[in-house]
A tleap script that builds the chain and sets N, CA, C and O, in Angstrom:
source leaprc.protein.ff14SB
mol = sequence {
  NMET PHE ILE ARG HIE PHE GLU ASN ARG ALA
  THR LEU GLN ILE LEU LEU PHE LEU ASN GLU
  ASN GLY LYS THR LYS LEU THR ASP ILE ASP
  ILE GLU ALA SER LYS SER SER LEU TYR ARG
  ALA LEU THR ILE LEU ILE LYS TRP GLU LEU
  ILE ARG GLU GLU ARG VAL PRO PRO TYR MET
  ARG TYR ILE SER LEU THR ASP ASP GLY LYS
  ALA VAL ALA LYS LYS LEU GLY GLU ILE GLU
  SER ILE LEU LYS THR LYS ARG GLU LYS GLN
  LYS LEU GLN ASN ARG CSER
}
set mol.1.N position { -8.026 79.365 -90.460 }
set mol.1.CA position { -9.022 78.370 -90.122 }
set mol.1.C position { -10.413 78.983 -90.338 }
set mol.1.O position { -10.764 79.988 -89.720 }
set mol.2.N position { -11.188 78.365 -91.216 }
set mol.2.CA position { -12.496 78.906 -91.576 }
set mol.2.C position { -13.544 78.707 -90.482 }
set mol.2.O position { -14.481 79.498 -90.374 }
set mol.3.N position { -13.398 77.675 -89.685 }
set mol.3.CA position { -14.411 77.349 -88.680 }
set mol.3.C position { -14.593 78.469 -87.655 }
set mol.3.O position { -15.660 78.585 -87.052 }
set mol.4.N position { -13.579 79.281 -87.455 }
set mol.4.CA position { -13.678 80.361 -86.467 }
set mol.4.C position { -14.795 81.343 -86.802 }
set mol.4.O position { -15.313 82.019 -85.914 }
set mol.5.N position { -15.168 81.425 -88.076 }
set mol.5.CA position { -16.258 82.319 -88.470 }
set mol.5.C position { -17.594 81.858 -87.912 }
set mol.5.O position { -18.562 82.618 -87.902 }
set mol.6.N position { -17.649 80.628 -87.451 }
set mol.6.CA position { -18.898 80.058 -86.969 }
set mol.6.C position { -18.901 79.832 -85.464 }
set mol.6.O position { -19.715 79.064 -84.950 }
set mol.7.N position { -18.000 80.493 -84.763 }
set mol.7.CA position { -17.924 80.326 -83.316 }
set mol.7.C position { -19.084 80.992 -82.589 }
set mol.7.O position { -19.381 80.631 -81.450 }
set mol.8.N position { -19.732 81.940 -83.210 }
set mol.8.CA position { -20.961 82.510 -82.662 }
set mol.8.C position { -21.971 81.363 -82.628 }
set mol.8.O position { -22.366 80.858 -83.679 }
set mol.9.N position { -22.391 80.950 -81.440 }
set mol.9.CA position { -23.221 79.746 -81.343 }
set mol.9.C position { -24.535 79.874 -82.089 }
set mol.9.O position { -25.136 78.865 -82.456 }
set mol.10.N position { -24.991 81.098 -82.319 }
set mol.10.CA position { -26.240 81.275 -83.057 }
set mol.10.C position { -26.110 80.760 -84.487 }
set mol.10.O position { -27.096 80.289 -85.055 }
set mol.11.N position { -24.917 80.837 -85.085 }
set mol.11.CA position { -24.758 80.358 -86.462 }
set mol.11.C position { -25.051 78.868 -86.539 }
set mol.11.O position { -25.742 78.415 -87.451 }
set mol.12.N position { -24.532 78.111 -85.589 }
set mol.12.CA position { -24.756 76.672 -85.590 }
set mol.12.C position { -26.214 76.351 -85.294 }
set mol.12.O position { -26.796 75.457 -85.909 }
set mol.13.N position { -26.799 77.077 -84.357 }
set mol.13.CA position { -28.199 76.849 -84.020 }
set mol.13.C position { -29.119 77.150 -85.198 }
set mol.13.O position { -30.084 76.422 -85.434 }
set mol.14.N position { -28.833 78.201 -85.926 }
set mol.14.CA position { -29.657 78.555 -87.094 }
set mol.14.C position { -29.572 77.448 -88.147 }
set mol.14.O position { -30.591 77.028 -88.694 }
set mol.15.N position { -28.363 76.981 -88.425 }
set mol.15.CA position { -28.210 75.913 -89.407 }
set mol.15.C position { -28.991 74.659 -88.994 }
set mol.15.O position { -29.675 74.053 -89.817 }
set mol.16.N position { -28.886 74.281 -87.739 }
set mol.16.CA position { -29.610 73.099 -87.255 }
set mol.16.C position { -31.120 73.327 -87.280 }
set mol.16.O position { -31.879 72.432 -87.650 }
set mol.17.N position { -31.554 74.528 -86.885 }
set mol.17.CA position { -32.980 74.850 -86.877 }
set mol.17.C position { -33.560 74.769 -88.295 }
set mol.17.O position { -34.607 74.159 -88.510 }
set mol.18.N position { -32.870 75.390 -89.256 }
set mol.18.CA position { -33.367 75.379 -90.630 }
set mol.18.C position { -33.312 73.983 -91.238 }
set mol.18.O position { -34.164 73.629 -92.054 }
set mol.19.N position { -32.329 73.196 -90.854 }
set mol.19.CA position { -32.243 71.822 -91.342 }
set mol.19.C position { -33.443 71.016 -90.875 }
set mol.19.O position { -33.964 70.178 -91.611 }
set mol.20.N position { -33.871 71.271 -89.669 }
set mol.20.CA position { -34.998 70.544 -89.099 }
set mol.20.C position { -36.346 71.088 -89.579 }
set mol.20.O position { -37.291 70.324 -89.773 }
set mol.21.N position { -36.435 72.414 -89.772 }
set mol.21.CA position { -37.728 73.047 -90.046 }
set mol.21.C position { -37.916 73.543 -91.475 }
set mol.21.O position { -39.034 73.879 -91.864 }
set mol.22.N position { -36.849 73.596 -92.259 }
set mol.22.CA position { -36.968 74.085 -93.626 }
set mol.22.C position { -37.132 75.597 -93.682 }
set mol.22.O position { -36.862 76.296 -92.706 }
set mol.23.N position { -37.570 76.091 -94.821 }
set mol.23.CA position { -37.760 77.528 -95.037 }
set mol.23.C position { -38.664 78.105 -93.944 }
set mol.23.O position { -39.754 77.596 -93.685 }
set mol.24.N position { -38.187 79.169 -93.315 }
set mol.24.CA position { -38.848 79.709 -92.128 }
set mol.24.C position { -38.884 81.228 -92.169 }
set mol.24.O position { -37.941 81.875 -92.624 }
set mol.25.N position { -39.989 81.784 -91.686 }
set mol.25.CA position { -40.038 83.238 -91.523 }
set mol.25.C position { -38.994 83.623 -90.483 }
set mol.25.O position { -38.808 82.924 -89.487 }
set mol.26.N position { -38.326 84.724 -90.719 }
set mol.26.CA position { -37.287 85.180 -89.800 }
set mol.26.C position { -37.804 85.249 -88.368 }
set mol.26.O position { -37.113 84.843 -87.433 }
set mol.27.N position { -39.008 85.759 -88.199 }
set mol.27.CA position { -39.581 85.927 -86.853 }
set mol.27.C position { -39.912 84.599 -86.178 }
set mol.27.O position { -40.164 84.568 -84.973 }
set mol.28.N position { -39.916 83.499 -86.938 }
set mol.28.CA position { -40.233 82.182 -86.370 }
set mol.28.C position { -38.998 81.359 -86.027 }
set mol.28.O position { -39.120 80.239 -85.532 }
set mol.29.N position { -37.811 81.902 -86.283 }
set mol.29.CA position { -36.593 81.171 -85.930 }
set mol.29.C position { -36.469 81.169 -84.411 }
set mol.29.O position { -36.324 82.216 -83.780 }
set mol.30.N position { -36.529 79.979 -83.844 }
set mol.30.CA position { -36.572 79.814 -82.391 }
set mol.30.C position { -35.284 79.154 -81.907 }
set mol.30.O position { -35.160 77.929 -81.891 }
set mol.31.N position { -34.329 79.998 -81.514 }
set mol.31.CA position { -33.058 79.505 -81.002 }
set mol.31.C position { -32.740 80.214 -79.691 }
set mol.31.O position { -33.362 81.220 -79.349 }
set mol.32.N position { -31.767 79.678 -78.964 }
set mol.32.CA position { -31.351 80.271 -77.690 }
set mol.32.C position { -30.248 81.290 -77.935 }
set mol.32.O position { -29.066 81.012 -77.734 }
set mol.33.N position { -30.659 82.475 -78.374 }
set mol.33.CA position { -29.691 83.541 -78.644 }
set mol.33.C position { -30.426 84.877 -78.630 }
set mol.33.O position { -31.632 84.946 -78.867 }
set mol.34.N position { -29.686 85.914 -78.352 }
set mol.34.CA position { -30.277 87.255 -78.374 }
set mol.34.C position { -30.559 87.659 -79.817 }
set mol.34.O position { -30.034 87.058 -80.754 }
set mol.35.N position { -31.381 88.667 -79.983 }
set mol.35.CA position { -31.685 89.167 -81.329 }
set mol.35.C position { -30.416 89.647 -82.025 }
set mol.35.O position { -30.236 89.410 -83.220 }
set mol.36.N position { -29.536 90.322 -81.285 }
set mol.36.CA position { -28.306 90.820 -81.912 }
set mol.36.C position { -27.432 89.659 -82.380 }
set mol.36.O position { -26.833 89.729 -83.453 }
set mol.37.N position { -27.356 88.594 -81.586 }
set mol.37.CA position { -26.583 87.408 -81.996 }
set mol.37.C position { -27.225 86.745 -83.211 }
set mol.37.O position { -26.527 86.280 -84.113 }
set mol.38.N position { -28.546 86.704 -83.231 }
set mol.38.CA position { -29.268 86.129 -84.360 }
set mol.38.C position { -28.932 86.879 -85.648 }
set mol.38.O position { -28.578 86.264 -86.654 }
set mol.39.N position { -29.043 88.199 -85.616 }
set mol.39.CA position { -28.796 88.992 -86.822 }
set mol.39.C position { -27.324 88.951 -87.243 }
set mol.39.O position { -27.022 88.946 -88.436 }
set mol.40.N position { -26.426 88.923 -86.286 }
set mol.40.CA position { -25.000 88.803 -86.594 }
set mol.40.C position { -24.728 87.458 -87.269 }
set mol.40.O position { -23.970 87.379 -88.237 }
set mol.41.N position { -25.352 86.410 -86.750 }
set mol.41.CA position { -25.183 85.076 -87.326 }
set mol.41.C position { -25.775 85.004 -88.732 }
set mol.41.O position { -25.187 84.386 -89.620 }
set mol.42.N position { -26.915 85.621 -88.936 }
set mol.42.CA position { -27.524 85.626 -90.269 }
set mol.42.C position { -26.600 86.297 -91.281 }
set mol.42.O position { -26.457 85.829 -92.410 }
set mol.43.N position { -25.980 87.388 -90.870 }
set mol.43.CA position { -25.043 88.097 -91.750 }
set mol.43.C position { -23.880 87.187 -92.149 }
set mol.43.O position { -23.481 87.151 -93.313 }
set mol.44.N position { -23.349 86.462 -91.187 }
set mol.44.CA position { -22.236 85.534 -91.451 }
set mol.44.C position { -22.679 84.426 -92.406 }
set mol.44.O position { -21.982 84.109 -93.370 }
set mol.45.N position { -23.837 83.846 -92.129 }
set mol.45.CA position { -24.308 82.724 -92.941 }
set mol.45.C position { -24.657 83.149 -94.367 }
set mol.45.O position { -24.446 82.388 -95.311 }
set mol.46.N position { -25.183 84.342 -94.522 }
set mol.46.CA position { -25.465 84.864 -95.866 }
set mol.46.C position { -24.149 85.108 -96.607 }
set mol.46.O position { -24.017 84.769 -97.783 }
set mol.47.N position { -23.186 85.696 -95.910 }
set mol.47.CA position { -21.880 85.966 -96.516 }
set mol.47.C position { -21.230 84.676 -97.026 }
set mol.47.O position { -20.636 84.657 -98.104 }
set mol.48.N position { -21.349 83.613 -96.251 }
set mol.48.CA position { -20.767 82.331 -96.629 }
set mol.48.C position { -21.675 81.536 -97.567 }
set mol.48.O position { -21.341 80.416 -97.956 }
set mol.49.N position { -22.810 82.106 -97.926 }
set mol.49.CA position { -23.775 81.498 -98.844 }
set mol.49.C position { -24.277 80.143 -98.336 }
set mol.49.O position { -24.473 79.210 -99.114 }
set mol.50.N position { -24.481 80.053 -97.023 }
set mol.50.CA position { -25.048 78.846 -96.430 }
set mol.50.C position { -26.549 78.978 -96.242 }
set mol.50.O position { -27.258 77.980 -96.107 }
set mol.51.N position { -27.033 80.223 -96.232 }
set mol.51.CA position { -28.472 80.481 -96.188 }
set mol.51.C position { -28.801 81.527 -97.247 }
set mol.51.O position { -27.935 82.255 -97.732 }
set mol.52.N position { -30.081 81.571 -97.584 }
set mol.52.CA position { -30.554 82.634 -98.472 }
set mol.52.C position { -31.722 83.319 -97.783 }
set mol.52.O position { -32.461 82.721 -97.001 }
set mol.53.N position { -31.853 84.572 -98.098 }
set mol.53.CA position { -32.932 85.373 -97.535 }
set mol.53.C position { -33.843 85.813 -98.678 }
set mol.53.O position { -33.381 86.321 -99.699 }
set mol.54.N position { -35.121 85.612 -98.490 }
set mol.54.CA position { -36.116 86.038 -99.466 }
set mol.54.C position { -37.007 87.086 -98.800 }
set mol.54.O position { -37.614 86.824 -97.762 }
set mol.55.N position { -37.078 88.243 -99.388 }
set mol.55.CA position { -37.924 89.308 -98.846 }
set mol.55.C position { -39.214 89.370 -99.649 }
set mol.55.O position { -39.199 89.487 -100.875 }
set mol.56.N position { -40.329 89.290 -98.935 }
set mol.56.CA position { -41.643 89.341 -99.559 }
set mol.56.C position { -42.339 90.596 -99.061 }
set mol.56.O position { -42.592 90.733 -97.864 }
set mol.57.N position { -42.654 91.522 -99.980 }
set mol.57.CA position { -43.293 92.772 -99.553 }
set mol.57.C position { -44.606 92.486 -98.834 }
set mol.57.O position { -45.297 91.531 -99.187 }
set mol.58.N position { -44.964 93.281 -97.846 }
set mol.58.CA position { -44.226 94.469 -97.450 }
set mol.58.C position { -43.133 94.204 -96.416 }
set mol.58.O position { -42.126 94.912 -96.412 }
set mol.59.N position { -43.295 93.201 -95.532 }
set mol.59.CA position { -42.327 93.073 -94.435 }
set mol.59.C position { -41.831 91.661 -94.168 }
set mol.59.O position { -41.033 91.475 -93.249 }
set mol.60.N position { -42.252 90.679 -94.908 }
set mol.60.CA position { -41.885 89.293 -94.616 }
set mol.60.C position { -40.465 88.998 -95.084 }
set mol.60.O position { -40.035 89.431 -96.153 }
set mol.61.N position { -39.750 88.245 -94.246 }
set mol.61.CA position { -38.410 87.780 -94.596 }
set mol.61.C position { -38.365 86.283 -94.315 }
set mol.61.O position { -38.620 85.841 -93.195 }
set mol.62.N position { -38.038 85.516 -95.340 }
set mol.62.CA position { -37.914 84.077 -95.193 }
set mol.62.C position { -36.444 83.687 -95.301 }
set mol.62.O position { -35.693 84.257 -96.092 }
set mol.63.N position { -36.051 82.715 -94.500 }
set mol.63.CA position { -34.675 82.233 -94.472 }
set mol.63.C position { -34.698 80.742 -94.812 }
set mol.63.O position { -35.524 79.994 -94.289 }
set mol.64.N position { -33.793 80.319 -95.683 }
set mol.64.CA position { -33.691 78.898 -96.017 }
set mol.64.C position { -32.227 78.537 -96.255 }
set mol.64.O position { -31.384 79.405 -96.484 }
set mol.65.N position { -31.951 77.258 -96.196 }
set mol.65.CA position { -30.599 76.762 -96.429 }
set mol.65.C position { -30.315 76.668 -97.922 }
set mol.65.O position { -31.195 76.310 -98.706 }
set mol.66.N position { -29.098 76.986 -98.310 }
set mol.66.CA position { -28.632 76.706 -99.663 }
set mol.66.C position { -28.207 75.235 -99.698 }
set mol.66.O position { -28.236 74.558 -98.670 }
set mol.67.N position { -27.816 74.741 -100.866 }
set mol.67.CA position { -27.338 73.356 -100.935 }
set mol.67.C position { -26.103 73.158 -100.050 }
set mol.67.O position { -25.984 72.140 -99.368 }
set mol.68.N position { -25.184 74.131 -100.062 }
set mol.68.CA position { -24.014 74.034 -99.185 }
set mol.68.C position { -24.433 74.099 -97.723 }
set mol.68.O position { -23.876 73.391 -96.884 }
set mol.69.N position { -25.402 74.939 -97.420 }
set mol.69.CA position { -25.910 75.040 -96.057 }
set mol.69.C position { -26.514 73.729 -95.585 }
set mol.69.O position { -26.332 73.330 -94.434 }
set mol.70.N position { -27.236 73.059 -96.479 }
set mol.70.CA position { -27.817 71.751 -96.136 }
set mol.70.C position { -26.720 70.735 -95.829 }
set mol.70.O position { -26.839 69.943 -94.894 }
set mol.71.N position { -25.654 70.766 -96.623 }
set mol.71.CA position { -24.549 69.826 -96.402 }
set mol.71.C position { -23.876 70.074 -95.054 }
set mol.71.O position { -23.585 69.133 -94.315 }
set mol.72.N position { -23.631 71.347 -94.739 }
set mol.72.CA position { -23.006 71.697 -93.453 }
set mol.72.C position { -23.948 71.336 -92.304 }
set mol.72.O position { -23.513 70.770 -91.301 }
set mol.73.N position { -25.226 71.658 -92.444 }
set mol.73.CA position { -26.198 71.379 -91.386 }
set mol.73.C position { -26.337 69.879 -91.145 }
set mol.73.O position { -26.504 69.444 -90.006 }
set mol.74.N position { -26.269 69.100 -92.204 }
set mol.74.CA position { -26.338 67.647 -92.053 }
set mol.74.C position { -25.177 67.142 -91.202 }
set mol.74.O position { -25.366 66.318 -90.308 }
set mol.75.N position { -23.984 67.640 -91.484 }
set mol.75.CA position { -22.813 67.240 -90.698 }
set mol.75.C position { -22.943 67.691 -89.248 }
set mol.75.O position { -22.598 66.946 -88.331 }
set mol.76.N position { -23.439 68.907 -89.040 }
set mol.76.CA position { -23.654 69.392 -87.671 }
set mol.76.C position { -24.664 68.519 -86.933 }
set mol.76.O position { -24.503 68.240 -85.745 }
set mol.77.N position { -25.698 68.093 -87.639 }
set mol.77.CA position { -26.688 67.198 -87.039 }
set mol.77.C position { -26.068 65.881 -86.613 }
set mol.77.O position { -26.405 65.335 -85.563 }
set mol.78.N position { -25.157 65.372 -87.437 }
set mol.78.CA position { -24.456 64.129 -87.092 }
set mol.78.C position { -23.597 64.325 -85.841 }
set mol.78.O position { -23.578 63.473 -84.953 }
set mol.79.N position { -22.890 65.450 -85.780 }
set mol.79.CA position { -22.058 65.759 -84.613 }
set mol.79.C position { -22.935 65.877 -83.365 }
set mol.79.O position { -22.608 65.334 -82.310 }
set mol.80.N position { -24.049 66.591 -83.501 }
set mol.80.CA position { -24.945 66.755 -82.357 }
set mol.80.C position { -25.488 65.416 -81.875 }
set mol.80.O position { -25.602 65.190 -80.671 }
set mol.81.N position { -25.817 64.544 -82.788 }
set mol.81.CA position { -26.331 63.224 -82.429 }
set mol.81.C position { -25.284 62.416 -81.656 }
set mol.81.O position { -25.606 61.768 -80.660 }
set mol.82.N position { -24.038 62.457 -82.117 }
set mol.82.CA position { -22.952 61.752 -81.423 }
set mol.82.C position { -22.785 62.292 -80.007 }
set mol.82.O position { -22.677 61.527 -79.048 }
set mol.83.N position { -22.764 63.622 -79.886 }
set mol.83.CA position { -22.581 64.235 -78.573 }
set mol.83.C position { -23.754 63.948 -77.638 }
set mol.83.O position { -23.559 63.723 -76.443 }
set mol.84.N position { -24.959 63.955 -78.177 }
set mol.84.CA position { -26.153 63.663 -77.366 }
set mol.84.C position { -26.104 62.230 -76.849 }
set mol.84.O position { -26.395 61.980 -75.679 }
set mol.85.N position { -25.739 61.292 -77.714 }
set mol.85.CA position { -25.629 59.888 -77.304 }
set mol.85.C position { -24.573 59.728 -76.223 }
set mol.85.O position { -24.783 59.017 -75.241 }
set mol.86.N position { -23.444 60.389 -76.405 }
set mol.86.CA position { -22.366 60.323 -75.416 }
set mol.86.C position { -22.836 60.876 -74.080 }
set mol.86.O position { -22.564 60.295 -73.029 }
set mol.87.N position { -23.536 61.993 -74.122 }
set mol.87.CA position { -24.043 62.618 -72.891 }
set mol.87.C position { -25.008 61.686 -72.162 }
set mol.87.O position { -24.943 61.556 -70.939 }
set mol.88.N position { -25.906 61.035 -72.912 }
set mol.88.CA position { -26.865 60.106 -72.305 }
set mol.88.C position { -26.162 58.916 -71.662 }
set mol.88.O position { -26.558 58.461 -70.589 }
set mol.89.N position { -25.117 58.412 -72.323 }
set mol.89.CA position { -24.342 57.302 -71.752 }
set mol.89.C position { -23.669 57.730 -70.453 }
set mol.89.O position { -23.634 56.969 -69.486 }
set mol.90.N position { -23.134 58.947 -70.433 }
set mol.90.CA position { -22.481 59.454 -69.228 }
set mol.90.C position { -23.484 59.569 -68.079 }
set mol.90.O position { -23.162 59.240 -66.937 }
set mol.91.N position { -24.684 60.030 -68.376 }
set mol.91.CA position { -25.714 60.143 -67.341 }
set mol.91.C position { -26.057 58.780 -66.763 }
set mol.91.O position { -26.213 58.637 -65.551 }
set mol.92.N position { -26.175 57.766 -67.637 }
set mol.92.CA position { -26.472 56.418 -67.172 }
set mol.92.C position { -25.347 55.859 -66.318 }
set mol.92.O position { -25.604 55.185 -65.320 }
set mol.93.N position { -24.105 56.130 -66.696 }
set mol.93.CA position { -22.959 55.662 -65.928 }
set mol.93.C position { -22.908 56.331 -64.558 }
set mol.93.O position { -22.532 55.693 -63.575 }
set mol.94.N position { -23.275 57.579 -64.481 }
set mol.94.CA position { -23.245 58.308 -63.215 }
set mol.94.C position { -24.316 57.808 -62.262 }
set mol.94.O position { -24.170 57.938 -61.047 }
set mol.95.N position { -25.385 57.242 -62.791 }
set mol.95.CA position { -26.458 56.706 -61.940 }
set mol.95.C position { -26.061 55.362 -61.314 }
set mol.95.O position { -26.573 54.977 -60.263 }
set mol.96.N position { -25.145 54.663 -61.978 }
set mol.96.CA position { -24.745 53.321 -61.508 }
set mol.96.C position { -23.871 53.407 -60.293 }
set mol.96.O position { -23.444 52.380 -59.765 }
savepdb mol mol.pdb
quit
């Protein structure tokens, strides 16, 4: 099962973040994960060719989605939207 490679929650957060924000400096990626989780997730996503890394001398690193990464991130966004809507409905039902 390939999905197990993405169980590190930072991988999903990075894909969603880049889908929303586009090409981003590595230092500007704002997700809820430790630095070690972030770097581990980046390694996984690069290996799977879902993101690309561009190094600009002397120290800048930019991260962006590949075409496959965009496709995966789009699907994740759809899943997140469904879950968010469901959660909001549950909150409204609990208030009644």
